[in-house]
C-alpha positions, -999 to +999 in steps of 0.1 A: -009+305+077+018+316+101+011+344+126+038+366+113+023+365+078-011+371+092+003+401+112+018+414+080-016+413+062-033+430+092-006+457+091-013+463+054-050+467+061-041+491+089-021+513+064-051+514+041-074+524+070-049+551+081-051+565+045-089+569+046-092+604+062-065+617+038-082+602+008-115+617+019-099+651+025-080+653-009-106+639-033-112+663-062-083+685-049-054+695-071-019+684-064+010+698-084+041+676-085+075+687-099+098+659-110+131+664-128+169+662-127+188+630-122+160+612-105+139+614-137+167+594-155+165+564-131+140+539-145+134+522-112+127+554-093+106+567-122+084+536-121+078+540-083+070+577-087+046+571-116+029+542-097+023+566-068+009+592-092-015+567-108-026+558-072-033+595-064-054+597-096-073+565-088-084+579-054-098+610-071-069+635-066-065+658-096-028+653-103-005+676-124+030+665-131+055+691-142+088+675-155+122+690-161+148+675-183+181+692-176+205+662-178+189+650-211+193+685-226+229+689-215+238+654-229+221+663-263+240+696-264+273+677-258+265+654-287+261+684-310+295+697-298+280+725-276+287+731-239+257+739-217+260+775-203+244+785-171+241+820-156+229+823-120+215+788-122+195+793-154+203+777-188+214+803-213+192+794-243+202+805-278+182+794-309+202+761-312+197+753-275+160+762-277+155+736-305+172+709-284+153+719-252+120+717-271+129+683-287+142+667-255+112+679-233+088+666-260+105+632-260+105+630-222+069+641-220+059+613-244+079+588-225+063+597-191+028+596-207+035+562-223+048+548-189+017+561-171-005+545-197+014+512-192+006+515-155-031+518-165-033+555-157-055+580-176-032+607-188-027+638-211+006+652-221+010+689-227+043+696-245+043+734-249+026+738-283-007+742-265+004+776-253-006+772-217+023+790-201+025+827-212+059+843-207+079+874-213+117+874-217+135+869-184+156+899-173+190+891-158+225+906-154+233+889-187+212+881-218+198+846-213+184+843-248+150+825-251+143+821-214+109+832-201+094+846-169+058+835-165+031+862-169+001+839-167-012+803-170-042+791-189-056+771-160-089+764-176-073+742-203-055+722-176-087+720-156-105+704-186-081+675-186-082+671-148-120+670-148-119+641-172-098+623-146-066+626-165-032+630-149-018+660-167+019+659-176+033+693-185+066+702-201+082+736-190+079+755-222+063+790-225+051+813-253+055+851-256+030+875-270+051+874-302+044+837-304+080+829-297+086+797-276+107+801-245+125+778-221+112+782-186+126+768-153+105+738-143+103+747-106+089+781-116+063+765-140+052+741-112+049+769-087+029+791-111+006+763-121+000+754-084-009+790-076-032+795-106-049+762-100-053+770-062-037+736-055-041+718-022-005+707-024+028+715-042+053+687-041+089+688-051+105+654-057+142+655-052+172+633-046+178+645-010+160+636+022+144+671+025+157+700+046+185+691+070+201+713+097+234+695+090+239+679+056+261+651+071+236+641+098+204+624+084+189+627+119+190+666+118+160+665+095+131+690+096+097+673+090+077+706+093+088+742+088+069+774+087+076+801+061+093+822+088+115+794+099+126+788+063+136+825+060+157+822+091+174+789+079+183+807+046+197+837+066+218+813+086+231+795+054+216+762+066+195+761+034+220+765+006+231+756-029+206+735-049+180+736-020+176+774-023+156+774-056+136+744-045+126+761-012+120+794-031+095+777-054+077+763-023+075+797-007+061+812-040+034+786-041+025+791-005+024+829-009+002+823-039-024+805-018-013+769-020-021+752+013+011+731+018+044+725+001+064+693+004+100+684-004+103+646-008+132+622-015+120+603-046+147+576-040+126+562-012+101+537-025+066+551-026+078+583-009+048+603-023+022+579-008+040+578+025+042+616+027+005+622+018-014+592+032+003+586+066+002+606+098+040+610+101+050+616+065+087+613+054+096+646+038+098+682+048+065+700+047+064+738+046+033+756+060 
């Protein structure tokens, strides 16, 4: 056996050893991972992400995956001859749209559950009919239709599945006191679940490297930020556009008692494992 090959094997063992303190620290802790948008559509990225999630579950981390489904829903609407309408970044959801939202999220939820099973993971899918997310109608400067703001989360139900060792995959649908289903922003759902479950970590998987000082310079990357620093970066317009809601959901989770939030680029292979089990990490962590 050549030296280089031997060195490679030794290096692999080193990586496993480096992970031990983290595995020890996070056993039985709750991680909430939000995964959606265009990176959910890419089969190769999805397989990597789900492999990482199965690994987390194998080392005893209680893992909740909240998925979006925006692009799927928009495509389905187009097929039925309807344009997707957004107001202040939120999908306006009339009765026709709500039906499609519910169907598409249900299909996606089943697909993710089936793919986790194929990777030998233990998993439960919660599609919204279980009434775990309680909502009231979201107020905005325009009527958004059946869009909910979260009032509470049935965390005991989620906990039952986690205690059985199941990765719990949750679709962002809520129910009002009138028993009316509502569409809910997936970042908000993930953040509310993380808070109600007193999660150790809140992780947003995205298709960007994390928070950058200059979007055109990959070296201007922030690996760690405090809540105060994030506030300043927002004031200075360095955090902008699509990063604003992501960062806001991290801040909400932290203010709700979650220990750490991470924004990670899911396009990097095994980004989730690298961020959580290595000393350096590869995403932006917010403390």
